[in-house]
VEXKEDO-872285 format. One line per 5 residues: number of its first residue (from 1); their letters; for each residue x, y, z of C-alpha. Coordinates in steps of 0.02 Angstrom, whole numbers, always signed. Example, Ala and Ser with C-alpha at 12.3 -4.5 7.8 and 13.67 -1.06 7.14 Angstrom:
<nodes>
1	as	+615 -225 +390 | +684 -53 +357
</nodes>
This chain:
<nodes>
1	dissr	+561 -763 -213 | +516 -587 -158 | +575 -616 +21 | +753 -650 -32 | +757 -497 -144
6	ifdgl	+692 -387 -3 | +827 -446 +115 | +973 -432 -7 | +1011 -250 +34 | +983 -260 +221
11	ndenr	+1111 -286 +357 | +1082 -423 +487 | +1007 -304 +616 | +876 -237 +495 | +840 -410 +424
16	krviv	+782 -463 +597 | +658 -318 +601 | +566 -365 +440 | +415 -480 +449 | +359 -548 +281
21	yqgtq	+204 -656 +268 | +106 -749 +136 | -69 -813 +167 | -197 -790 +304 | -118 -899 +438
26	ekera	+52 -819 +418 | -30 -647 +420 | -112 -680 +588 | +53 -735 +666 | +145 -589 +584
31	leryf	+20 -463 +653 | +32 -536 +829 | +221 -518 +823 | +212 -344 +743 | +97 -277 +878
36	sepgl	+196 -355 +1021 | +373 -303 +971 | +408 -117 +940 | +518 -69 +793 | +467 -208 +674
41	ilmgp	+427 -186 +489 | +276 -278 +420 | +272 -326 +236 | +135 -422 +150 | +17 -435 +4
46	sileg	-147 -396 +92 | -131 -246 +206 | -253 -134 +112 | -411 -177 +208 | -468 -230 +380
51	ldlas	-316 -172 +477 | -308 -29 +602 | -131 +41 +615 | -176 +201 +705 | -52 +311 +795
56	dksrl	+120 +238 +828 | +70 +69 +755 | +119 +139 +585 | +215 +296 +541 | +283 +232 +375
61	qiflk	+208 +128 +238 | +276 +80 +68 | +173 +20 -78 | +282 -81 -195 | +149 -66 -330
66	vpfps	-11 +26 -365 | -155 -91 -317 | -237 -108 -488 | -369 -245 -496 | -311 -401 -589
71	lgdkf	-349 -391 -775 | -356 -580 -776 | -511 -578 -666 | -669 -605 -768 | -770 -490 -656
76	vsakm	-643 -350 -680 | -646 -372 -869 | -835 -372 -874 | -845 -219 -762 | -720 -126 -872
81	nfqpd	-821 -166 -1028 | -980 -103 -945 | -903 +47 -856 | -727 +96 -917 | -695 +223 -777
86	wydwk	-725 +89 -645 | -547 +20 -656 | -466 +185 -607 | -601 +218 -476 | -572 +48 -396
91	titsi	-383 +76 -395 | -399 +248 -316 | -518 +177 -186 | -390 +42 -143 | -251 +172 -130
96	lqgvg	-355 +279 -12 | -402 +127 +93 | -220 +76 +101 | -162 +249 +154 | -305 +250 +279
101	rsvrs	-234 +97 +368 | -102 +210 +445 | -195 +376 +455 | -350 +347 +559 | -396 +523 +618
106	eedwa	-361 +706 +586 | -225 +703 +719 | -142 +544 +654 | -2 +545 +526 | +107 +429 +423
111	vtyfl	+225 +444 +277 | +176 +340 +126 | +286 +297 -23 | +234 +220 -188 | +379 +140 -281
116	dgclv	+276 +108 -437 | +287 +239 -576 | +110 +192 -629 | +47 +308 -493 | +107 +456 -597
121	dllkr	+4 +395 -745 | -149 +373 -634 | -125 +548 -562 | -114 +622 -736 | -277 +537 -786
126	rrssf	-376 +556 -625 | -296 +684 -509 | -465 +764 -472 | -528 +595 -408 | -410 +606 -260
131	paevq	-472 +709 -111 | -397 +884 -103 | -302 +843 +58 | -219 +694 -25 | -178 +796 -181
136	rrirv	-89 +928 -75 | +21 +795 +5 | +76 +704 -153 | +255 +732 -208 | +322 +645 -363
141	vnedi	+507 +605 -359 | +607 +550 -512 | +460 +562 -631 | +579 +541 -778 | +636 +369 -722
</nodes>
């Protein structure tokens, strides 16, 4: 269970700050709590789209993995066979949408971390597909790991 692994390294005070949800109903309750109580940390599987975390609603976001489309999806497989570059394009679009949840204007800011080394591979293949502003802000740490 991912929730138990997330909480393993946290002290009791920080454990209370983390909201983890699974599914649409839990997400709605989690968002209500997140927006009503300052200092909470929201973690979930579907925060890439349809969420406005402008300004102080989000100053930090962490992607546990690069949001590659599922290779088990028949549509994804068919699309890749028809247009091989689509897979990387779709992934980059999802990354930019995800980052955009927390950075909603030119004056807004947030720090974003990707804990998945696959981002380095994607950057090596498609760096020019990322907007220049995003490219300037990317810093790779521990690339050898």
